[in-house]
VEXLUM-268241 format. One line per field, with one value per residue (C-alpha): x, z, y; residue number from 1. Coordinates in nm, 4 decimals. Layout:
<milums>
u <- X/...
w <- Z/...
v <- Y/...
num <- NUM/...
</milums>
This chain:
<milums>
u <- -0.4666/-0.2201/-0.0759/0.0254/0.3639/0.4704/0.3565/0.5357/0.8315/0.9636/0.9914/1.3170/1.5477/1.7372/2.0427/2.1429/2.4023/2.1263/1.9240/2.2202/2.3130/1.9639/1.9956/2.3263/2.1934/1.9076/2.1471/2.3689/2.6591/2.5465/2.7234/2.5328/2.6286/2.4210/2.1190/2.2238/2.0434/2.0376/1.7550/1.7734/1.9797/2.2405/2.1327/2.2296/1.9556/2.1017/1.9289/1.9420/1.9453/2.0059/1.7557/1.7806/1.7938/1.4825/1.5175/1.5395/1.3949/1.0478/0.7199/0.4006/0.1368/-0.0459/-0.4251/-0.5056/-0.8848/-0.8047/-0.4468/-0.4608/-0.7093/-0.8719/-0.8577/-1.0790/-0.9760/-1.2106/-1.0917/-1.4155/-1.4246/-1.8098/-1.8215/-2.1624/-2.0556/-1.7395/-1.9543/-2.1586/-1.8486/-1.7049/-2.0258/-2.0676/-1.6982/-1.7759/-2.0637/-1.8713/-1.5974/-1.3447/-1.2310/-1.0850/-1.0996/-0.8542/-0.9846/-0.7546/-0.8243/-0.7946/-0.9959/-0.9599/-1.1070/-0.8468/-0.7036/-0.9199/-1.2277/-1.3182/-1.2942/-1.2002/-1.3566/-1.4750/-1.8289/-1.7130/-1.5200/-1.8026/-2.0256/-1.7991/-1.7734/-2.1482/-2.2594/-1.9037/-1.8344/-1.4886/-1.4589/-1.5069/-1.3429/-1.0275/-1.0147/-0.7033/-0.6138/-0.4143/-0.4050/-0.0600/0.0313/-0.3215/-0.2539/-0.2541/-0.5865/-0.7366/-0.6449/-0.8530/-1.1330/-1.0983/-1.0971/-1.4229/-1.5732/-1.4679/-1.6235/-1.3280/-1.4156/-1.1125/-1.2003/-1.1703/-0.9428/-0.7733/-0.4696/-0.3992/-0.1234/0.0589/0.3219/0.4629/0.7957/0.6340/0.4228/0.7445/0.9477/0.6700/0.5963/0.9469/0.8439/0.6574/0.4317/0.6558/0.9720/0.9305/1.0762/0.7913/0.5566/0.7084/0.6965/0.3238/0.2434/0.4051/0.2698/-0.1008/-0.0265/0.0993/-0.2287/-0.4505/-0.2620/-0.3926/-0.7579/-0.7122/-0.4992/-0.5533/-0.4562/-0.1335/-0.0112/0.2500/0.2891/0.6598/0.5999/0.8458/0.5619/0.6793/1.0279/0.8532/0.6081/0.8963/1.0702/1.3117/1.4240/1.3163/1.6196/1.5840/1.2101/1.2834/1.5601/1.3157/1.0603/1.3042/1.4723/1.1164/1.0384/1.3345/1.2607/0.9100/1.0106/1.2319/0.9751/0.7132/0.9714/1.0210/0.6630/0.6483/0.5927/0.8256/1.0488/0.8625/0.5172/0.6666/0.7831/0.4553/0.2600/0.4289/0.3314/0.5389/0.4065/0.5241/0.4168/0.3379/0.3864/0.3576/0.7104/0.5808/0.9003/1.0555/0.7482/0.7706/1.1489/1.0740/0.8239/1.0310/1.3412/1.1141/1.0315/1.4052/1.5079/1.2420/1.3559/1.7073/1.6066/1.3668/1.6099/1.8964/1.6721/1.5882/1.2250/1.1651/0.8130/0.6562/0.6384/0.3004/0.3000/0.0237/0.0877/-0.0562/-0.0606/0.1799/0.0459/0.3544/0.2821/-0.0637/-0.1402/-0.3896/-0.3616/-0.5552/-0.6290/-0.7953/-0.4389/-0.4136/-0.6177/-0.3148/-0.0872/-0.3049/-0.3532/0.0068/0.0780/-0.1925/-0.0200/0.3118/0.1781/-0.0138/0.2723/0.5008/0.3074/0.1315/-0.0961/-0.3274/-0.3571/-0.4867/-0.5549/-0.6398/-0.8869/-0.7747/-0.8956/-0.7095/-0.4857/-0.7824/-1.0285/-1.2490/-1.3421/-1.6919/-1.8696/-1.7621/-1.3880/-1.4113/-1.5721/-1.3067/-1.0304/-1.2130/-1.2854/-0.9349/-0.8102/-1.1006/-1.0344/-0.6722/-0.7498/-1.0587/-1.0287/-0.6450/-0.5761/-0.2772/-0.2709/-0.2836/0.0831/0.2810/0.5739/0.5339/0.8538/1.0603/1.3458/1.3327/1.6889/1.5756/1.3672/1.5968/1.8777/1.6922/1.5526/1.9046/2.0337/1.7569/1.7781/2.1761/2.1463/1.8591/2.0562/2.3484/2.1406/1.9807/2.3090/2.4098/2.0904/2.1562/2.5164/2.3972/2.2056/1.8815/1.6011/1.5216/1.8911/1.9116/1.6126/1.7576/2.0693/1.9229/2.0412/1.7142/1.6266/1.9633/1.9023/1.5665/1.7269/1.9961/1.7332/1.5402/1.8524/1.9385/1.5947/1.6204/1.9554/1.8237/1.5869/1.2245/1.0350/0.7933/0.4571/0.1685/-0.0971/0.1560/0.4974/0.4059/0.0867/-0.0655/-0.4512/-0.5690/-0.8761/-0.9932/-1.1806/-1.2836/-1.3617/-1.5987/-1.5037/-1.7164/-1.7561/-1.5271/-1.6562/-1.6130/-1.6317/-1.4361/-1.4168/-1.3082/-1.0247/-0.7830/-0.4334/-0.1603/0.1033/0.3130/0.5320/0.8755/1.0441/0.9334/1.1506/1.2535/1.4110/1.4288/1.0645/1.0050/0.7647/0.5352/0.5825/0.4066/0.6355/0.4006/0.3471/0.6310/0.5535/0.1880/0.2668/0.4993/0.2038
w <- 3.5595/3.6248/3.9110/3.6901/3.5555/3.9150/4.0697/3.8123/3.7268/3.3810/3.1060/3.0686/2.8045/2.5654/2.3637/2.0244/2.2473/2.4775/2.1687/2.0195/2.3395/2.3635/1.9917/2.0387/2.3546/2.1472/1.8643/2.0914/1.8907/1.5581/1.4598/1.4671/1.0919/1.0183/1.0262/0.7615/0.4340/0.0865/-0.1835/-0.5078/-0.6526/-0.3764/-0.1660/0.1869/0.4631/0.8314/1.1344/1.3284/1.2276/1.4185/1.3807/1.0224/0.9384/0.8049/0.4159/0.2258/-0.0936/-0.2008/-0.0852/-0.2881/-0.1967/0.1009/0.1472/0.4876/0.3869/0.0487/0.0565/-0.2527/-0.5303/-0.5032/-0.8602/-1.0011/-1.2932/-1.5851/-1.7665/-1.8368/-2.2183/-2.2388/-2.2583/-2.1060/-1.8021/-1.7736/-1.7284/-1.4738/-1.2731/-1.3017/-1.1911/-0.8976/-0.8211/-0.8144/-0.5948/-0.3648/-0.2990/-0.5864/-0.6919/-1.0382/-1.3125/-1.5246/-1.8492/-1.9900/-2.3484/-2.5569/-2.8791/-2.8697/-2.5382/-2.3932/-2.1317/-2.1155/-2.2281/-2.6104/-2.7295/-3.0844/-3.1481/-2.9810/-2.9801/-2.7777/-2.5226/-2.4934/-2.4060/-2.1115/-1.9931/-2.0294/-1.7122/-1.5878/-1.5208/-1.6441/-1.4518/-1.1283/-1.1717/-1.3420/-1.6266/-1.7115/-2.0099/-2.0639/-2.4328/-2.5251/-2.8873/-2.9425/-2.7051/-2.9379/-3.0927/-2.7592/-2.6451/-2.9325/-2.8286/-2.4788/-2.5839/-2.7856/-2.4702/-2.2786/-2.5496/-2.5259/-2.1672/-2.0389/-1.6892/-1.7780/-1.5579/-1.8243/-1.7824/-2.1344/-1.9999/-2.3392/-2.2840/-2.5953/-2.4440/-2.1717/-2.4377/-2.6360/-2.3522/-2.2548/-2.6125/-2.7267/-3.0553/-3.1902/-3.5065/-3.6801/-3.5465/-3.1709/-3.2296/-3.4491/-3.1880/-2.9291/-3.1967/-3.2733/-2.9103/-2.8340/-3.1308/-3.0275/-2.6604/-2.7598/-2.9572/-2.6868/-2.4098/-2.5811/-2.5243/-2.1855/-1.9520/-1.6615/-1.8483/-1.8150/-2.1359/-2.0546/-1.7966/-1.7686/-1.5956/-1.4524/-1.3985/-1.6908/-1.5122/-1.1892/-1.3322/-1.5136/-1.1772/-1.1761/-0.8601/-0.7196/-0.8600/-1.2068/-1.2027/-1.1020/-1.3510/-1.6416/-1.5209/-1.5025/-1.8384/-2.0000/-1.8558/-2.0133/-2.3324/-2.3306/-2.2071/-2.5070/-2.7392/-2.6182/-2.6404/-2.9991/-3.0462/-2.9294/-2.5469/-2.3321/-2.1133/-1.7921/-1.9403/-2.0955/-1.7611/-1.5929/-1.8400/-1.7244/-1.4471/-1.2970/-1.2629/-1.0094/-0.8656/-0.4970/-0.3666/0.0003/0.1004/0.2215/0.3485/-0.0034/-0.1470/0.0833/0.0111/-0.3608/-0.3812/-0.1680/-0.3866/-0.6981/-0.5810/-0.5010/-0.8526/-1.0260/-0.8419/-0.9598/-1.3108/-1.3521/-1.1600/-1.3955/-1.6898/-1.5544/-1.5143/-1.1451/-1.0710/-0.8234/-0.9184/-0.9574/-0.9063/-1.0006/-0.8041/-0.9222/-0.6993/-0.8275/-1.0177/-0.9613/-0.6129/-0.6261/-0.5809/-0.7405/-0.4561/-0.1554/-0.3221/-0.0055/0.1243/-0.1643/0.0392/0.2918/0.0002/-0.1440/0.1935/0.2534/-0.0846/-0.0392/0.3140/0.1319/-0.1418/0.0961/0.3456/0.0554/-0.0787/-0.4002/-0.5689/-0.7015/-0.6209/-0.8502/-0.6122/-0.7879/-0.6801/-0.4836/-0.7542/-1.0442/-1.0854/-1.1486/-1.3641/-1.3716/-1.0360/-0.8968/-0.7336/-0.4043/-0.5034/-0.6585/-0.3287/-0.1147/-0.3183/-0.2918/0.0796/0.1744/0.0561/0.2147/0.5428/0.5348/0.4442/0.6525/0.9599/0.9873/0.8879/0.6889/0.5019/0.7991/0.7974/0.4740/0.5132/0.8061/0.7335/0.7605/1.0041/1.0268/0.9935/0.8105/0.5495/0.5117/0.4382/0.1905/0.0173/-0.0274/-0.1426/-0.3857/-0.5245/-0.5708/-0.7349/-0.9724/-1.0778/-1.1535/-1.3666/-1.5353/-1.6122/-1.7670/-1.9881/-2.1040/-2.1794/-2.3965/-2.5989/-2.4133/-2.3084/-2.6665/-2.7329/-2.3703/-2.4545/-2.7957/-2.6625/-2.3859/-2.0891/-1.9298/-1.9717/-1.8322/-1.5077/-1.4693/-1.5504/-1.2783/-1.0060/-1.0930/-1.0625/-0.7327/-0.6097/-0.7178/-0.5540/-0.2187/-0.1982/-0.2072/-0.0930/0.2029/0.0249/0.2629/0.1390/-0.1002/0.0524/0.4098/0.5768/0.2646/0.3007/0.4234/0.2288/-0.0672/-0.0183/-0.3549/-0.4637/-0.7201/-1.0453/-1.3168/-1.6196/-1.8984/-2.1587/-2.5313/-2.6819/-2.9549/-3.1193/-3.4744/-3.4171/-3.6396/-3.6676/-3.4578/-3.7168/-3.8241/-4.1432/-4.1264/-4.0044/-3.6700/-3.3662/-3.1431/-2.7914/-2.5536/-2.4085/-2.0341/-1.9874/-1.6730/-1.4204/-1.1100/-0.8143/-0.6816/-1.0088/-1.0118/-0.6467/-0.7132/-1.0167/-0.7975/-0.5578
v <- -0.0928/0.2081/0.0103/-0.2947/-0.1429/-0.0429/-0.3985/-0.6120/-0.3789/-0.2520/-0.5280/-0.6952/-0.5779/-0.8024/-0.7267/-0.9033/-1.1022/-1.2234/-1.3497/-1.5095/-1.6990/-1.8359/-1.9446/-2.1130/-2.2983/-2.4255/-2.5234/-2.7237/-2.8406/-2.6835/-2.3536/-2.0464/-1.9855/-2.3089/-2.0861/-1.8542/-1.9149/-1.7507/-1.6856/-1.8737/-1.5931/-1.6164/-1.3259/-1.3827/-1.4092/-1.3967/-1.5512/-1.2285/-0.8567/-0.5352/-0.2559/-0.0883/0.2890/0.4248/0.4516/0.7792/0.6502/0.7743/0.5995/0.5870/0.8574/0.7209/0.7147/0.5370/0.5113/0.3214/0.2337/0.0118/-0.0963/-0.4151/-0.5080/-0.7862/-1.0148/-1.1135/-1.4207/-1.6235/-1.6668/-1.5631/-1.1824/-1.1886/-1.4051/-1.2092/-0.8978/-1.0391/-1.1493/-0.7861/-0.6230/-0.8599/-0.7848/-0.3972/-0.4592/-0.6703/-0.4135/-0.4241/-0.0782/-0.1443/-0.4183/-0.6174/-0.7702/-1.0548/-1.0683/-1.3850/-1.4130/-1.7958/-1.8055/-2.0374/-1.7988/-1.4925/-1.3427/-1.3909/-1.0373/-0.9500/-0.6162/-0.2776/-0.4091/-0.7246/-0.5231/-0.2792/-0.5764/-0.6813/-0.3268/-0.2353/-0.0470/-0.0053/0.3730/0.4029/0.7482/0.5705/0.2189/0.2037/-0.0572/-0.2268/-0.4564/-0.7795/-0.8294/-0.9398/-0.8715/-0.7389/-0.4552/-0.1632/-0.2867/-0.3671/-0.0119/0.1295/-0.0899/0.0414/0.3980/0.3287/0.2030/0.5141/0.7382/0.9913/1.0953/1.2869/1.1685/0.7962/0.5944/0.3734/0.1472/0.0327/-0.1989/-0.2226/-0.4856/-0.6688/-0.7395/-0.9522/-1.1387/-1.1923/-1.3220/-1.5771/-1.7016/-1.6874/-1.5474/-1.2527/-1.2184/-0.9764/-0.7978/-0.7456/-0.3883/-0.3066/-0.4202/-0.1888/0.1049/0.0361/0.0354/0.3580/0.5213/0.4137/0.5073/0.8583/0.9091/0.7966/1.0064/1.3253/1.2057/1.0401/1.2478/1.0259/0.7099/0.4998/0.3393/0.0656/-0.2016/-0.2864/-0.6277/-0.8735/-1.1373/-1.3587/-1.4052/-1.4812/-1.7338/-1.9206/-1.9615/-1.6600/-1.4884/-1.1489/-0.9529/-1.0887/-1.0022/-0.6475/-0.6079/-0.7287/-0.4816/-0.1808/-0.2736/-0.2894/0.0311/0.1966/0.0566/0.1601/0.5200/0.5534/0.4289/0.6951/0.9731/0.8703/0.8780/1.2348/1.2327/1.4359/1.2244/1.3122/1.2333/0.9020/0.7700/0.8906/0.6766/0.3417/0.1397/-0.1503/-0.5152/-0.7603/-1.0798/-1.1742/-1.5150/-1.6673/-1.5436/-1.2198/-1.0849/-1.1215/-0.9661/-0.6613/-0.6210/-0.6554/-0.3934/-0.1467/-0.2252/-0.1543/0.2006/0.2488/0.1361/0.3350/0.6450/0.5928/0.5203/0.8245/1.0476/0.9598/1.0289/1.3819/1.2920/1.1849/1.0727/0.8272/0.4513/0.3064/-0.0687/-0.3293/-0.6678/-0.9953/-1.3048/-1.5876/-1.8620/-2.0667/-2.1068/-2.2584/-2.6243/-2.8674/-3.1082/-2.9760/-2.6580/-2.5298/-2.4425/-2.1860/-1.9574/-1.9479/-1.8536/-1.6037/-1.4417/-1.4265/-1.2901/-1.0157/-0.9316/-0.8845/-0.6811/-0.4448/-0.3883/-0.3525/-0.0585/-0.1939/0.0539/-0.2165/-0.5828/-0.8623/-1.1526/-1.4803/-1.7266/-2.0393/-2.2682/-2.0908/-2.4075/-2.6114/-2.4188/-2.1104/-1.9877/-1.9946/-1.6944/-1.8380/-1.8355/-1.4839/-1.3551/-1.5161/-1.3384/-0.9904/-1.0494/-1.1485/-0.8130/-0.6145/-0.7876/-0.7056/-0.3414/-0.2627/-0.4864/-0.5663/-0.2050/-0.2917/0.0294/0.2643/0.3035/0.4066/0.1834/-0.0645/-0.2416/0.0758/0.0159/-0.3610/-0.4710/-0.7953/-0.6177/-0.3186/-0.5383/-0.7555/-0.4445/-0.3259/-0.6486/-0.6974/-0.3440/-0.3823/-0.7321/-0.6050/-0.2966/-0.4990/-0.7255/-0.4272/-0.2874/-0.6210/-0.6120/-0.2603/-0.3660/-0.6383/-0.3777/-0.3472/-0.5821/-0.7063/-0.7972/-0.9628/-1.1802/-1.2833/-1.3752/-1.5893/-1.3771/-1.3550/-1.7197/-1.8110/-1.6186/-1.7934/-2.1425/-2.0708/-1.9821/-2.3101/-2.5101/-2.3555/-2.4276/-2.7806/-2.8249/-2.7021/-3.0264/-3.0830/-2.7713/-2.7810/-2.7164/-2.7451/-2.9972/-3.1433/-3.2480/-3.1243/-3.2180/-3.3874/-3.4388/-3.7897/-3.7662/-3.5824/-3.2482/-3.1531/-2.7825/-2.6624/-2.4903/-2.3364/-2.5670/-2.5087/-2.2880/-2.2742/-1.9308/-1.7779/-1.4272/-1.3159/-1.0933/-0.8914/-1.0411/-0.9020/-0.9748/-0.6850/-0.6769/-0.8229/-1.1471/-1.2871/-1.2253/-1.5177/-1.5894/-1.8704/-1.8723/-1.8193/-2.0990/-2.0583/-2.3335/-2.4516/-2.5445/-2.8092/-2.9845/-3.2417/-3.3358/-3.3773/-3.5962/-3.8229/-3.8872
num <- 1/2/3/4/5/6/7/8/9/10/11/12/13/14/15/16/17/18/19/20/21/22/23/24/25/26/27/28/29/30/31/32/33/34/35/36/37/38/39/40/41/42/43/44/45/46/47/48/49/50/51/52/53/54/55/56/57/58/59/60/61/62/63/64/65/66/67/68/69/70/71/72/73/74/75/76/77/78/79/80/81/82/83/84/85/86/87/88/89/90/91/92/93/94/95/96/97/98/99/100/101/102/103/104/105/106/107/108/109/110/111/112/113/114/115/116/117/118/119/120/121/122/123/124/125/126/127/128/129/130/131/132/133/134/135/136/137/138/139/140/141/142/143/144/145/146/147/148/149/150/151/152/153/154/155/156/157/158/159/160/161/162/163/164/165/166/167/168/169/170/171/172/173/174/175/176/177/178/179/180/181/182/183/184/185/186/187/188/189/190/191/192/193/194/195/196/197/198/199/200/201/202/203/204/205/206/207/208/209/210/211/212/213/214/215/216/217/218/219/220/221/222/223/224/225/226/227/228/229/230/231/232/233/234/235/236/237/238/239/240/241/242/243/244/245/246/247/248/249/250/251/252/253/254/255/256/257/258/259/260/261/262/263/264/265/266/267/268/269/270/271/272/273/274/275/276/277/278/279/280/281/282/283/284/285/286/287/288/289/290/291/292/293/294/295/296/297/298/299/300/301/302/303/304/305/306/307/308/309/310/311/312/313/314/315/316/317/318/319/320/321/322/323/324/325/326/327/328/329/330/331/332/333/334/335/336/337/338/339/340/341/342/343/344/345/346/347/348/349/350/351/352/353/354/355/356/357/358/359/360/361/362/363/364/365/366/367/368/369/370/371/372/373/374/375/376/377/378/379/380/381/382/383/384/385/386/387/388/389/390/391/392/393/394/395/396/397/398/399/400/401/402/403/404/405/406/407/408/409/410/411/412/413/414/415/416/417/418/419/420/421/422/423/424/425/426/427/428/429/430/431/432/433/434/435/436/437/438/439/440/441/442/443/444/445/446/447/448/449/450/451/452/453/454/455/456/457/458/459/460/461/462/463/464/465/466/467/468/469/470/471/472/473/474/475
</milums>
């Protein structure tokens, strides 16, 4: 084997000019610039890049053996069945849990009290498996329910994920002033921080912007602006600035465009470093990534496995701390055990067999990814500054600035023509291949009202979309 390099000679070298000459030959009469593209926000994507410089911005703490948390989602209405799902997920390789709470049982577990949540988390050791919540305007009450389940254990790995701004942006209104909801969440969070030193309090998430069709920079700007609003509220509630920022996680979405996902996550860490550094409280960013719902299809849902795998790849290479990967049947109904197992195993294969987490930042030095990271970070910072100039994220939402950015992205996407969606507009199935979902469940819980005194706040709602929906309807 050692004679092979000598026998065949050194491998040929190729310059950028050589590559460009080959491309121009393939293009024939078309100009080279015809290959240039832009994102829906107008960020340029060139057809060819030189090697990029290795970035100086901070990375997440790296653990090659467990580079990110496989986070299982509970959303079945019946608390008993939700508990069974979560225990099966933990036994099957999940490292942490996310409980979506909806007392009406329409889009989450029907939990309305500490006893209900305790039933869901029965036999879960919160000192070993982190437990996160998704409770909307009920966040402060749900945080107290989770505290009751944790029994004041100082070693509990709790992530309360208070996020009233995300709930407000999606609903377009709040039960009482949205400012009061932020203050209430910060007051409860500051109180719980004394009992649970390992807990995080807020989730500053751009998910609502992504799911409504927004671009990467708008998603990042919304998350960073929300983080600043939450940090200010925590400081007013009594926490020092460094502890306030350390108690906040960023939330982002991952879709099938894994290069964009990688760049977005890397840009998020750069933005976070700038924000916390400017505030005099530098700390590493912690990022929870959830797979995109807008990318899923109802037609030929088996192809969603490809999309979810690409999303998980992007999240892993981009440096997510925790990944919530949905099921390939989520656009149709509640996932079966098979669908949940596929979701877990996709991540475990990428982690333990593909070894995606062995390198802290695999994209470092890639000309394309470095350029896209820089462009996203700069565009997001510009949008963040516009949000702050408008009076902060609450004012920007009320004035429609966030909704306008999302609408512009959707308009640009439509102007680009029909998208290539595998199984829908590209390679549609010639015959039905149905998938199984769990039967719809009816389960409700009595819950306290989330309403606070004062007039309701309103803003243009960021309504979730599914990109394939209009094309599926046309068939």
